[in-house]
VOBA-1610 file (N, C-alpha, C; in pm, whole numbers, padded with zeros to 5 digits, always signed):
BEGIN
Unk+00344-00545-02976Unk+00389-00412-02943Unk+00456-00432-02815Unk+00579-00361-02818Unk+00653-00347-02696Unk+00611-00270-02575Unk+00599-00314-02469Unk+00546-00220-02360Unk+00658-00109-02330Unk+00579+00005-02290Unk+00675+00120-02265Unk+00732+00108-02122Unk+00847+00163-02090Unk+00938+00124-01965Unk+00836+00198-01856Unk+00840+00140-01715Unk+00762+00186-01624Unk+00821+00342-01592Unk+00735+00412-01525Unk+00781+00537-01477Unk+00832+00513-01343Unk+00917+00595-01280Unk+00972+00571-01169Unk+00977+00712-01088Unk+01007+00683-00936Unk+01027+00801-00844Unk+01146+00763-00765Unk+01225+00860-00724Unk+01344+00835-00648Unk+01296+00790-00490Unk+01350+00697-00428Unk+01327+00692-00297Unk+01369+00788-00204Unk+01466+00870-00266Unk+01501+00984-00196Unk+01434+01115-00250Unk+01311+01098-00269Unk+01243+01227-00309Unk+01267+01326-00229Unk+01217+01447-00260Unk+01233+01569-00173Unk+01125+01570-00078Unk+01116+01578+00035Unk+01004+01582+00134Unk+00986+01749+00155Unk+00840+01763+00193Unk+00804+01899+00214Unk+00848+01957+00359Unk+00831+02075+00372Unk+00866+02128+00511Unk+00822+02067+00629Unk+00705+02047+00620Unk+00619+01986+00769Unk+00680+01835+00784Unk+00697+01768+00681Unk+00733+01622+00700Unk+00894+01646+00748Unk+00964+01718+00693Unk+01120+01750+00736Unk+01125+01766+00876Unk+01037+01870+00942Unk+01041+01933+01047Unk+00984+01816+01153Unk+00896+01712+01096Unk+00848+01613+01231Unk+00950+01535+01211Unk+01037+01485+01135Unk+01131+01378+01137Unk+01266+01421+01147Unk+01300+01528+01112Unk+01460+01589+01122Unk+01492+01699+01230Unk+01382+01724+01299Unk+01428+01820+01431Unk+01382+01748+01575Unk+01448+01806+01671Unk+01421+01765+01781Unk+01253+01804+01824Unk+01236+01931+01817Unk+01092+01972+01845Unk+01011+01889+01756Unk+01021+01872+01616Unk+00926+01808+01530Unk+00901+01666+01606Unk+01016+01580+01630Unk+00997+01475+01666Unk+00925+01448+01813Unk+00928+01557+01886Unk+00853+01569+02008Unk+00701+01576+01967Unk+00665+01651+01889Unk+00532+01703+01805Unk+00484+01563+01729Unk+00555+01477+01681Unk+00531+01368+01610Unk+00451+01270+01683Unk+00529+01247+01823Unk+00453+01146+01909Unk+00330+01174+01921Unk+00283+01299+01924Unk+00141+01360+01967Unk+00051+01340+01819Unk+00108+01355+01711Unk+00041+01347+01577Unk+00011+01186+01558Unk+00106+01102+01591Unk+00054+00947+01536Unk-00008+00890+01641Unk-00062+00948+01760Unk-00164+00880+01847Unk-00316+00858+01759Unk-00356+00768+01838Unk-00491+00733+01781Unk-00605+00834+01802Unk-00590+00915+01903Unk-00688+00985+01926Unk-00685+01114+01827Unk-00552+01154+01792Unk-00550+01261+01688Unk-00585+01218+01554Unk-00552+01082+01508Unk-00606+01004+01394Unk-00753+01006+01389Unk-00845+00982+01495Unk-00960+00951+01516Unk-01036+01098+01499Unk-00980+01203+01564Unk-01005+01340+01543Unk-00997+01378+01399Unk-00898+01352+01328Unk-00886+01408+01190Unk-00986+01313+01092Unk-01012+01219+01135Unk-01126+01110+01071Unk-01229+01175+01069Unk-01283+01219+01182Unk-01421+01268+01220Unk-01435+01421+01127Unk-01332+01477+01136Unk-01319+01605+01078Unk-01346+01588+00915Unk-01276+01483+00851Unk-01283+01470+00719Unk-01394+01386+00666Unk-01470+01335+00781Unk-01602+01284+00746Unk-01728+01391+00735Unk-01674+01491+00800Unk-01786+01629+00793Unk-01831+01676+00652Unk-01951+01727+00658Unk-01988+01845+00539Unk-01887+01951+00523Unk-01821+01995+00644Unk-01729+02101+00641Unk-01619+02072+00541Unk-01563+01953+00552Unk-01438+01900+00486Unk-01449+01933+00335Unk-01577+01953+00282Unk-01583+01942+00115Unk-01495+02051+00092Unk-01481+02171+00174Unk-01393+02284+00112Unk-01251+02261+00083Unk-01202+02119+00130Unk-01053+02085+00099Unk-01056+02027-00049Unk-01144+01951-00106Unk-01139+01894-00231Unk-01099+01965-00346Unk-01116+02079-00366Unk-01070+02132-00485Unk-00936+02153-00487Unk-00874+02206-00369Unk-00757+02240-00367Unk-00660+02111-00334Unk-00705+02002-00302Unk-00651+01865-00294Unk-00639+01826-00435Unk-00733+01852-00522Unk-00734+01784-00669Unk-00622+01866-00722Unk-00611+01997-00715Unk-00512+02075-00783Unk-00378+02068-00737Unk-00350+02038-00593Unk-00219+02020-00539Unk-00167+01884-00596Unk-00237+01776-00613Unk-00211+01659-00638Unk-00214+01598-00780Unk-00269+01698-00871Unk-00273+01691-01006Unk-00370+01566-01050Unk-00482+01555-00980Unk-00555+01437-00975Unk-00651+01444-01097Unk-00639+01349-01221Unk-00723+01328-01300Unk-00897+01277-01278Unk-00980+01352-01257Unk-01094+01333-01215Unk-01169+01264-01323Unk-01126+01262-01436Unk-01204+01207-01558Unk-01205+01025-01547Unk-01108+00990-01447Unk-01093+00846-01429Unk-01183+00807-01338Unk-01250+00884-01264Unk-01322+00873-01138Unk-01468+00853-01180Unk-01560+00788-01102Unk-01706+00821-01098Unk-01724+00982-01080Unk-01839+01032-01165Unk-01877+01155-01170Unk-01980+01174-01080Unk-01972+01216-00948Unk-02095+01221-00865Unk-02057+01335-00754Unk-02147+01377-00684Unk-02146+01461-00574Unk-02081+01416-00441Unk-01978+01463-00393Unk-01932+01402-00258Unk-01962+01466-00143Unk-01975+01389-00046Unk-02053+01454+00075Unk-01945+01497+00183Unk-01840+01471+00170Unk-01713+01492+00252Unk-01581+01497+00190Unk-01465+01530+00238Unk-01350+01494+00205Unk-01320+01372+00179Unk-01353+01282+00297Unk-01334+01145+00301Unk-01417+01056+00180Unk-01510+01109+00164Unk-01594+01036+00074Unk-01536+01055-00078Unk-01482+01178-00111Unk-01388+01203-00221Unk-01287+01120-00213Unk-01189+01108-00102Unk-01060+01048-00089Unk-01073+00894-00129Unk-01184+00852-00087Unk-01212+00694-00125Unk-01294+00664-00257Unk-01267+00778-00347Unk-01347+00764-00469Unk-01315+00658-00533Unk-01411+00587-00624Unk-01402+00482-00706Unk-01343+00509-00832Unk-01266+00442-00890Unk-01248+00453-01037Unk-01351+00402-01140Unk-01363+00438-01253Unk-01435+00387-01357Unk-01405+00226-01379Unk-01500+00145-01413Unk-01474+00016-01437Unk-01361-00005-01538Unk-01363+00069-01664Unk-01271+00055-01765Unk-01126+00090-01729Unk-01111+00146-01606Unk-00976+00147-01575Unk-00916+00053-01466Unk-01013-00046-01460Unk-00984-00156-01338Unk-00999-00284-01421Unk-00965-00287-01535Unk-00976-00406-01626Unk-00851-00527-01620Unk-00849-00610-01533Unk-00743-00731-01498Unk-00747-00784-01652Unk-00615-00825-01673Unk-00598-00927-01796Unk-00681-01036-01786Unk-00721-01095-01871Unk-00784-01216-01882Unk-00697-01341-01876Unk-00548-01333-01919Unk-00461-01432-01903Unk-00446-01447-01751Unk-00460-01568-01721Unk-00451-01627-01568Unk-00314-01613-01509Unk-00212-01616-01620Unk-00052-01624-01564Unk-00017-01500-01550Unk-00081-01394-01567Unk-00036-01234-01568Unk-00064-01199-01416Unk+00052-01165-01351Unk+00045-01116-01218Unk+00037-00969-01211Unk-00080-00912-01152Unk-00106-00769-01176Unk-00093-00707-01029Unk-00104-00587-01042Unk-00097-00492-00923Unk-00232-00486-00859Unk-00232-00499-00719Unk-00376-00481-00659Unk-00414-00355-00629Unk-00330-00243-00656Unk-00353-00112-00636Unk-00272-00025-00701Unk-00290+00130-00709Unk-00216+00201-00740Unk-00096+00243-00643Unk+00019+00278-00686Unk+00106+00301-00592Unk+00269+00299-00631Unk+00337+00329-00542Unk+00490+00341-00583Unk+00551+00184-00526Unk+00606+00103-00617Unk+00641-00018-00601Unk+00792-00028-00576Unk+00823-00106-00465Unk+00961-00176-00426Unk+00931-00321-00405Unk+01049-00377-00444Unk+01048-00524-00431Unk+01185-00587-00367Unk+01154-00676-00256Unk+01279-00717-00198Unk+01261-00870-00173Unk+01373-00924-00153Unk+01389-01070-00134Unk+01394-01102+00005Unk+01337-01205+00062Unk+01324-01260+00187Unk+01431-01367+00200Unk+01507-01366+00323Unk+01632-01455+00317Unk+01572-01588+00378Unk+01659-01679+00367Unk+01639-01812+00440Unk+01621-01789+00602Unk+01675-01677+00639Unk+01660-01648+00800Unk+01504-01577+00819Unk+01447-01547+00714Unk+01325-01467+00702Unk+01360-01313+00746Unk+01475-01284+00686Unk+01488-01132+00712Unk+01492-01050+00557Unk+01459-00926+00569Unk+01485-00841+00450Unk+01531-00705+00503Unk+01578-00644+00415Unk+01621-00485+00426Unk+01577-00389+00330Unk+01519-00284+00401Unk+01453-00186+00332Unk+01533-00037+00371Unk+01629+00026+00279Unk+01677+00143+00304Unk+01784+00120+00417Unk+01840+00004+00424Unk+01976-00029+00526Unk+01915-00057+00690Unk+01765-00061+00689Unk+01695-00116+00809Unk+01663-00266+00805Unk+01711-00338+00895Unk+01676-00479+00882Unk+01536-00529+00930Unk+01454-00576+00858Unk+01320-00636+00913Unk+01307-00762+00911Unk+01257-00831+01027Unk+01227-00960+01028Unk+01091-01003+01008Unk+01053-01113+00935Unk+00911-01143+00890Unk+00829-01175+01012Unk+00891-01229+01126Unk+00807-01269+01244Unk+00757-01132+01310Unk+00835-01025+01303Unk+00779-00926+01359Unk+00677-00871+01277Unk+00686-00860+01165Unk+00591-00815+01063Unk+00448-00874+01061Unk+00463-01004+01072Unk+00338-01123+01079Unk+00294-01144+01221Unk+00379-01149+01320Unk+00337-01194+01447Unk+00287-01338+01440Unk+00334-01421+01333Unk+00293-01539+01334Unk+00414-01646+01295Unk+00438-01725+01378Unk+00565-01827+01367Unk+00530-01908+01234Unk+00426-01986+01226Unk+00392-02058+01115Unk+00419-01986+00953Unk+00338-01869+00979Unk+00357-01802+00848Unk+00479-01747+00814Unk+00560-01721+00929Unk+00714-01689+00896Unk+00783-01794+00842Unk+00761-01900+00875Unk+00830-02033+00823Unk+00801-02064+00694Unk+00655-02055+00667Unk+00602-02077+00519Unk+00657-01974+00434Unk+00684-01854+00446Unk+00707-01745+00366Unk+00863-01711+00363Unk+00937-01765+00448Unk+01102-01748+00424Unk+01137-01772+00285Unk+01235-01708+00226Unk+01284-01723+00082Unk+01178-01658-00020Unk+01054-01608+00040Unk+00957-01537-00046Unk+01001-01433-00095Unk+00916-01350-00174Unk+00947-01211-00222Unk+00835-01112-00146Unk+00866-00990-00130Unk+00783-00905-00057Unk+00777-00784-00158Unk+00652-00751-00185Unk+00623-00651-00260Unk+00570-00533-00196Unk+00619-00393-00183Unk+00556-00287-00102Unk+00507-00183-00198Unk+00369-00163-00200Unk+00332-00056-00264Unk+00271+00049-00192Unk+00344+00176-00197Unk+00329+00297-00139Unk+00252+00363-00212Unk+00135+00405-00120Unk+00024+00492-00193Unk+00042+00625-00161Unk+00040+00733-00226Unk+00059+00869-00181Unk-00093+00943-00229Unk-00104+01078-00167Unk-00242+01105-00173Unk-00298+01140-00313Unk-00229+01128-00407Unk-00270+01132-00544Unk-00340+01022-00622Unk-00305+00902-00532Unk-00321+00765-00578Unk-00504+00734-00555Unk-00546+00633-00628Unk-00668+00583-00600Unk-00659+00478-00487Unk-00733+00507-00369Unk-00684+00458-00236Unk-00787+00325-00210Unk-00855+00242-00330Unk-00918+00117-00291Unk-00802+00018-00348Unk-00806-00127-00299Unk-00721-00240-00314Unk-00803-00349-00359Unk-00759-00440-00442Unk-00833-00556-00504Unk-00749-00665-00500Unk-00845-00774-00518Unk-00768-00911-00521Unk-00714-00946-00655Unk-00580-01002-00658Unk-00501-01024-00795Unk-00567-01129-00859Unk-00630-01224-00786Unk-00676-01377-00849Unk-00792-01421-00793Unk-00865-01529-00839Unk-00957-01597-00769Unk-00940-01669-00659Unk-01017-01678-00562Unk-00948-01751-00435Unk-01055-01764-00312Unk-00982-01788-00186Unk-01054-01765-00082Unk-00978-01715+00023Unk-01020-01654+00124Unk-00953-01600+00244Unk-00930-01700+00361Unk-00813-01740+00384Unk-00793-01842+00501Unk-00820-01795+00635Unk-00757-01679+00657Unk-00782-01593+00780Unk-00738-01443+00777Unk-00775-01365+00874Unk-00729-01233+00846Unk-00724-01195+00996Unk-00645-01093+01039Unk-00618-01024+01170Unk-00568-00889+01176Unk-00604-00815+01265Unk-00547-00683+01289Unk-00449-00681+01375Unk-00359-00592+01366Unk-00230-00583+01448Unk-00235-00420+01478Unk-00236-00400+01621Unk-00222-00263+01672Unk-00091-00205+01647Unk-00084-00061+01632Unk+00057-00013+01613Unk+00032+00144+01588Unk+00153+00229+01577Unk+00163+00359+01541Unk+00117+00393+01412Unk+00112+00528+01385Unk+00061+00576+01257Unk+00170+00673+01192Unk+00301+00632+01176Unk+00389+00682+01129Unk+00354+00710+00950Unk+00425+00819+00918Unk+00412+00834+00763Unk+00477+00742+00683Unk+00424+00722+00574Unk+00486+00596+00478Unk+00588+00651+00376Unk+00615+00776+00397Unk+00705+00842+00281Unk+00843+00803+00356Unk+00939+00785+00242Unk+01072+00720+00287Unk+01150+00775+00390Unk+01124+00911+00432Unk+01205+00976+00528Unk+01199+00913+00661Unk+01074+00839+00676Unk+01047+00782+00805Unk+01118+00635+00814Unk+01174+00602+00697Unk+01239+00455+00681Unk+01348+00458+00744Unk+01415+00605+00752Unk+01557+00597+00801Unk+01574+00568+00956Unk+01484+00591+01033Unk+01488+00578+01181Unk+01368+00488+01238Unk+01260+00446+01149Unk+01143+00400+01207Unk+01143+00264+01109Unk+01116+00130+01177Unk+01068+00050+01084Unk+00918+00013+01073Unk+00887+00103+00983Unk+00747+00154+00977Unk+00647+00017+00942Unk+00693-00057+00870Unk+00604-00169+00866Unk+00577-00260+00958Unk+00660-00272+01056Unk+00636-00348+01168Unk+00604-00258+01311Unk+00612-00130+01297Unk+00552-00046+01405Unk+00421-00010+01372Unk+00370+00011+01252Unk+00236+00087+01231Unk+00118-00005+01239Unk+00006+00036+01258Unk-00112-00048+01275Unk-00123-00117+01132Unk-00171-00230+01113Unk-00174-00310+00981Unk-00289-00430+00997Unk-00345-00467+00884Unk-00437-00577+00877Unk-00360-00688+00769Unk-00379-00824+00817Unk-00309-00920+00749Unk-00407-01040+00713Unk-00397-01056+00586Unk-00492-01150+00530Unk-00409-01249+00442Unk-00431-01386+00488Unk-00390-01496+00404Unk-00490-01540+00316Unk-00425-01535+00168Unk-00517-01570+00059Unk-00460-01708+00011Unk-00565-01802-00021Unk-00537-01907-00115Unk-00614-01862-00252Unk-00502-01842-00339Unk-00531-01812-00471Unk-00535-01943-00567Unk-00592-01913-00682Unk-00593-01999-00786Unk-00488-02055-00837Unk-00441-01940-00888Unk-00307-01959-00988Unk-00177-01890-00926Unk-00185-01856-00812Unk-00056-01816-00758Unk-00012-01839-00598Unk-00069-01972-00571Unk-00061-02036-00456Unk-00106-01954-00336Unk-00052-01974-00227Unk-00083-01888-00099Unk-00014-01745-00095Unk-00089-01649-00076Unk-00046-01515-00071Unk-00079-01455+00060Unk+00025-01378+00121Unk-00027-01276+00227Unk-00012-01144+00169Unk-00147-01061+00207Unk-00177-00924+00177Unk-00190-00857+00308Unk-00116-00754+00317Unk-00131-00670+00435Unk-00144-00513+00410Unk-00227-00457+00485Unk-00270-00326+00455Unk-00211-00251+00570Unk-00142-00147+00566Unk-00069-00066+00656Unk-00122+00067+00664Unk-00145+00110+00811Unk-00213+00251+00818Unk-00097+00345+00822Unk-00119+00490+00819Unk-00026+00560+00815Unk-00067+00710+00904Unk+00016+00830+00864Unk-00014+00930+00949Unk-00146+00974+00900Unk-00226+00991+01010Unk-00385+01025+01006Unk-00470+00909+00932Unk-00394+00797+00904Unk-00484+00681+00842Unk-00501+00579+00944Unk-00597+00591+01039Unk-00619+00485+01143Unk-00706+00397+01093Unk-00785+00426+00981Unk-00895+00339+00937Unk-00874+00263+00791Unk-00852+00133+00811Unk-00836+00059+00720Unk-00965-00030+00704Unk-01041-00029+00562Unk-01168-00081+00580Unk-01161-00219+00470Unk-01163-00318+00532Unk-01186-00444+00450Unk-01319-00483+00430Unk-01354-00542+00343Unk-01505-00580+00319Unk-01497-00744+00380Unk-01612-00761+00417Unk-01663-00893+00485Unk-01681-00988+00363Unk-01548-01067+00316Unk-01562-01159+00198Unk-01483-01267+00236Unk-01533-01396+00209Unk-01457-01526+00220Unk-01437-01562+00086Unk-01494-01580+00001Unk-01465-01616-00156Unk-01434-01475-00240Unk-01336-01474-00335Unk-01323-01358-00406Unk-01285-01395-00555Unk-01295-01319-00628Unk-01273-01294-00773Unk-01164-01207-00821Unk-01097-01252-00937Unk-00990-01164-00974Unk-01038-01017-01007Unk-00984-00913-00962Unk-01033-00786-00962Unk-01135-00733-00881Unk-01160-00827-00790Unk-01300-00777-00707Unk-01212-00678-00584Unk-01296-00593-00545Unk-01262-00485-00454Unk-01227-00563-00317Unk-01129-00548-00255Unk-01115-00605-00123Unk-01131-00509-00002Unk-01131-00361-00039Unk-01115-00283+00067Unk-01061-00137+00046Unk-01075-00053+00115Unk-01002+00079+00101Unk-00923+00140+00215Unk-00862+00254+00202Unk-00800+00328+00305Unk-00871+00473+00303Unk-00890+00531+00438Unk-00951+00660+00452Unk-00825+00769+00474Unk-00876+00893+00434Unk-00781+01001+00457Unk-00631+00987+00465Unk-00536+01006+00374Unk-00388+01004+00405Unk-00327+00905+00292Unk-00202+00882+00285Unk-00114+00803+00211Unk-00108+00666+00308Unk-00092+00559+00223Unk-00058+00406+00317Unk-00002+00326+00223Unk-00003+00200+00247Unk+00086+00113+00210Unk+00014-00042+00179Unk-00011-00113+00074Unk-00033-00235+00049Unk+00086-00325+00015Unk+00089-00454+00108Unk+00219-00541+00102Unk+00171-00668+00042Unk+00242-00735-00036Unk+00214-00850-00075Unk+00338-00938-00070Unk+00316-01082-00012Unk+00410-01164+00009Unk+00398-01294-00057Unk+00495-01300-00170Unk+00458-01420-00244Unk+00560-01545-00256Unk+00526-01657-00291Unk+00614-01758-00292Unk+00674-01763-00423Unk+00766-01863-00459Unk+00872-01859-00580Unk+00807-01886-00691Unk+00689-01889-00716Unk+00611-01917-00842Unk+00587-01805-00930Unk+00627-01687-00854Unk+00607-01566-00947Unk+00714-01486-00988Unk+00734-01448-01110Unk+00837-01387-01164Unk+00820-01254-01174Unk+00859-01140-01090Unk+00842-01016-01113Unk+00922-00927-01210Unk+00889-00848-01292Unk+00942-00812-01440Unk+01106-00743-01361Unk+01180-00787-01433Unk+01348-00741-01414Unk+01340-00593-01400Unk+01270-00518-01466Unk+01270-00384-01494Unk+01240-00321-01345Unk+01128-00381-01284Unk+01090-00337-01145Unk+01197-00354-01042Unk+01272-00511-01049Unk+01356-00526-00978Unk+01487-00444-00976Unk+01535-00402-01099Unk+01659-00314-01109Unk+01593-00185-01058Unk+01503-00129-01074Unk+01465+00004-01010Unk+01485-00004-00858Unk+01424-00097-00808Unk+01464-00091-00657Unk+01605-00109-00601Unk+01688-00199-00696Unk+01837-00181-00665Unk+01869-00048-00665Unk+01824+00021-00752Unk+01858+00150-00793Unk+01802+00279-00696Unk+01724+00235-00595Unk+01684+00323-00514Unk+01571+00409-00571Unk+01495+00334-00673Unk+01364+00410-00717Unk+01271+00312-00702Unk+01135+00368-00690Unk+01026+00309-00673Unk+00945+00336-00811Unk+00889+00206-00857Unk+00801+00189-00985Unk+00684+00233-00975Unk+00643+00319-01058Unk+00484+00376-01041Unk+00408+00267-01120Unk+00285+00225-01034Unk+00223+00115-01104Unk+00040+00158-01080Unk-00006+00120-01165Unk-00185+00140-01161Unk-00234-00004-01127Unk-00342+00005-01058Unk-00412-00101-01029Unk-00443-00199-01153Unk-00433-00303-01150Unk-00462-00407-01258Unk-00342-00398-01358Unk-00250-00331-01336Unk-00139-00336-01438Unk-00070-00446-01418Unk-00018-00529-01505Unk+00066-00620-01515Unk+00200-00596-01461Unk+00253-00673-01371Unk+00382-00646-01317Unk+00477-00778-01319Unk+00436-00882-01366Unk+00501-01012-01358Unk+00423-01110-01430Unk+00477-01246-01399Unk+00402-01376-01456Unk+00440-01504-01365Unk+00364-01585-01396Unk+00370-01711-01306Unk+00500-01783-01396Unk+00595-01851-01289Unk+00708-01908-01343Unk+00663-02055-01392Unk+00700-02081-01529Unk+00648-02223-01553Unk+00750-02335-01559
//
């Protein structure tokens, strides 16, 4: 049976009034400096952890068209408790085929090639791998690699998983700002090297060494990774609290991402993917 085409969303999607105000007006940009501060992120985090925040859940579900039937049916203690809700196991079944490369999370996916000089471009802004990773050895190891950017939006499941069996070589946290990860911010900010992030080097059984990065975003100062050394395919790695954010994978040349996804990126479209969905194969 032939797979249905992936759904897509334009990288030039229309932003709401508040996001346009913050990133396109002088007054808004001044206000933005205040909003992306860690103190504000911490304040909103505490607010969304409170019992009072439960009043936001129903409106959030309706506004973002969230299908609650695919999540655990339980009483939530706060908005944040709902935001990091778990999917039912039947919606997180990774294929048994070990050659199938699957998405580690829900999100809007773009795929870019990293050059011999360890450079890649997103919406005409040039990024360098060294600034992203802040590690010279990793930069040299992963030049000529492929970078997958999964942008999570409020409607998504905000937990992320391991895509293969393996072990963690090391992980580190990098301090930074908390810009929105909506494409409007990409025009003037190198979001993925400016924002707070956590970097993990994975030794996988079937896909060689992979770098996984979780990137914080506006009002998302909290990335929660579990204390794990050895992991299994499909096992939960961690989750984000309140807001939208991003998961990045950097792969070596033994993985073939589907042409449809690559073409979508070239056409300024993000591919909508679900956690555990097949997006490529091992190159034999």
